C-alpha positions as CSV (number, residue, x, y, z in Angstrom):
1,Q,336.9,7.2,18.0
2,H,336.5,10.0,15.5
3,N,334.4,7.5,13.5
4,V,331.6,8.2,16.0
5,E,332.0,11.9,15.5
6,L,331.6,11.4,11.8
7,V,328.3,9.6,12.3
8,V,327.1,12.2,14.7
9,D,327.9,14.9,12.2
10,M,326.0,13.0,9.5
11,V,323.0,12.6,11.8
12,R,323.1,16.3,12.6
13,Q,323.2,17.2,8.9
14,Q,320.3,14.9,8.2
15,F,318.4,16.4,11.1
16,K,318.9,19.9,9.8
17,K,317.7,18.8,6.3
18,N,314.6,17.2,7.8
19,M,313.8,19.9,10.4
20,H,310.8,20.9,8.3
21,E,309.6,17.3,8.4
22,T,306.6,17.0,10.7
23,D,305.4,13.5,9.7
24,P,305.8,11.4,13.0
25,E,306.5,8.2,11.0
26,K,309.4,9.8,9.1
27,I,310.8,11.3,12.3
28,Q,310.6,8.0,14.0
29,K,312.5,6.3,11.2
30,M,315.1,9.0,11.4
31,K,315.6,8.3,15.1
32,D,316.0,4.5,14.7
């Protein structure tokens, strides 16, 4: 399922964008 790979890639990009984010609540929302 390359669909899963697509989602994983999107999550990775979001993570890179939000790497400077240190607010636990925002990080928790990102994980959900």
